[in-house]
C-alpha positions as CSV (number, residue, x, y, z in Angstrom):
1,M,53.7,170.8,-56.1
2,V,50.8,172.3,-54.7
3,R,49.3,171.4,-51.4
4,V,45.6,171.4,-51.7
5,T,43.8,172.9,-48.7
6,T,40.8,171.1,-47.6
7,S,38.9,170.9,-44.5
8,T,37.4,167.1,-45.4
9,L,40.6,165.6,-45.1
10,A,41.2,163.4,-42.1
11,S,43.9,163.4,-39.7
12,G,47.4,162.7,-40.9
13,F,46.3,162.7,-45.0
14,I,47.5,164.8,-47.6
15,L,46.4,166.1,-51.1
16,T,48.7,167.7,-53.5
17,D,48.5,169.0,-57.0
18,E,51.8,167.6,-58.8
19,K,51.5,169.6,-61.7
20,D,54.7,168.5,-63.0
21,A,53.5,164.8,-63.5
22,S,50.0,165.7,-63.7
23,R,47.8,164.4,-61.5
24,Y,46.6,164.5,-57.4
25,T,48.2,162.3,-54.9
26,L,46.7,161.1,-51.7
27,T,49.5,160.6,-48.7
28,R,49.0,159.4,-44.8
29,D,52.1,159.3,-43.2
30,G,54.3,160.4,-46.2
31,Q,53.1,156.8,-47.9
32,L,51.3,157.0,-51.8
33,V,47.0,156.2,-50.8
34,S,45.6,157.5,-54.4
35,V,46.4,159.1,-57.6
36,L,43.9,161.6,-59.7
37,D,45.7,161.4,-63.4
38,Y,44.6,164.2,-65.4
39,R,45.4,166.3,-68.5
40,D,45.3,170.2,-68.5
41,D,45.0,172.0,-71.8
42,G,44.4,175.7,-70.2
43,H,40.5,175.7,-70.8
44,T,39.6,171.8,-69.8
45,I,40.8,169.7,-67.3
46,A,40.3,165.8,-68.0
47,L,40.5,164.0,-64.8
48,T,41.6,160.5,-66.8
49,R,42.1,157.9,-64.3
50,A,41.4,157.4,-60.1
51,F,43.7,154.6,-58.6
52,T,44.0,153.4,-55.2
53,I,47.2,151.4,-54.5
54,P,46.0,147.9,-53.5
55,T,46.3,147.6,-50.1
56,F,44.3,151.0,-49.3
57,R,41.4,149.9,-52.0
58,G,37.7,149.5,-50.0
59,H,38.1,152.7,-47.4
60,G,37.1,155.6,-50.1
61,Y,40.1,157.2,-50.7
62,A,39.6,157.0,-54.5
63,A,36.3,159.2,-54.0
64,V,38.6,161.9,-51.6
65,V,41.1,162.4,-54.0
66,V,38.2,163.0,-56.6
67,E,36.6,165.1,-54.4
68,G,39.7,167.4,-53.2
69,A,40.4,167.5,-57.1
70,V,36.8,169.2,-57.5
71,A,37.1,171.7,-54.6
72,D,40.5,172.7,-56.3
73,I,39.0,173.1,-59.5
74,E,36.1,174.6,-58.8
75,Q,38.0,177.1,-56.2
76,R,40.3,178.4,-59.1
77,A,37.3,178.9,-61.4
78,D,39.1,178.7,-64.4
79,R,38.6,175.5,-65.9
80,K,35.7,172.8,-66.9
81,V,36.3,169.1,-66.1
82,D,35.9,166.3,-68.2
83,A,35.3,163.1,-66.6
84,V,37.0,160.6,-68.5
85,C,37.2,158.3,-66.2
86,W,34.8,156.3,-65.4
87,Y,35.0,156.3,-61.3
88,V,35.1,160.0,-61.8
89,S,32.2,160.2,-64.3
90,D,30.0,158.2,-61.6
91,W,31.5,160.4,-58.9
92,F,29.9,163.6,-60.9
93,E,26.4,161.5,-61.2
94,A,26.4,160.6,-57.4
95,H,27.4,164.6,-57.0
96,P,25.1,166.3,-58.8
97,E,25.5,169.7,-57.0
98,H,28.9,170.1,-59.0
99,A,27.1,169.6,-62.6
100,S,28.4,172.9,-63.8
101,L,31.5,172.4,-63.7
102,L,31.2,169.6,-66.3
103,R,32.4,170.6,-69.7
104,V,29.2,170.4,-72.2
105,R,29.8,168.2,-75.2
């Protein structure tokens, strides 16, 4: 489990890359809020599913976990992203400044 440092997280939130489970998690005060599942083949990280726990929906937490994961992947600079999940694909469309991170098909 690797904690991802990002300055955009509000107080009480922690973004973690759980490499053994192939997912990024967003927690608040120790409670799971949102998850971003991925598959990493060593060259490309396929972001496969963004999910927010139903009681936390409607607050933009899926966007927070995607933004944090993208920032982490950009910082490592050793992988491209395959936006498999529809939500992740929409996020990249809304943030074209990160388009260079996407794998070209």
